[in-house]
C-alpha positions, 0 to 999 in steps of 0.5 A: 644943710643950714644957710651958714653951712651953705655960706661956708661951702660957697666961701671955701669952694668958690668965693674966698672973700665972701662976707656976711651982710647985715641982718636986714640987708636985702642979700645975705652975703657980698664979695667985694672982689666980684662985686657980687650980692648973694641971697642964700636959701636952704630947702628941706625938700627938692622942688623943680621950681624954687620959690622967690618972694617978690620983695626979695626979687625986687631988691636983688634986681636993683643990685648989680651982680646978684645971685640967688643960691638955693640948697636942696637935698638934690644939689645947690643951684645958683641963679644969676638974677640979671639973666632971669625973666621975671616970674609970674607973681601970685599971692600965698599965705605963708609964715612971716619968717622961716627961720625965726620965732615969728611964725604968724601967717601973712600974704606974700607975693611969690614966684617960682623959678625953674632949676633949669635956669640955674647953674648947679654948683654942688 
């Protein structure tokens, strides 16, 4: 599943007024009706603990009504950022971007959140 397919699934199934945000916005989508900011991630492999970058965590925590929604081959998991405890942060060397052409490696601060803390929506 791509992020566009995930966006379409959420819009068609749960949040009919969902709209994409600008390219460099801290979230990928917004619902005015629910005052909800959503960050979308699609994983090719299923993990019990899903990665979140600290930069993204900090931005989502500062916005009201933030959700972090991840697709894996075993389901779609929606995290209410406001309800989560802050993860343990660690530095990892990773590609600068995952979906664009810049695959240069940089150090990112990341944490992991358990799918047990998510609501499965698909």
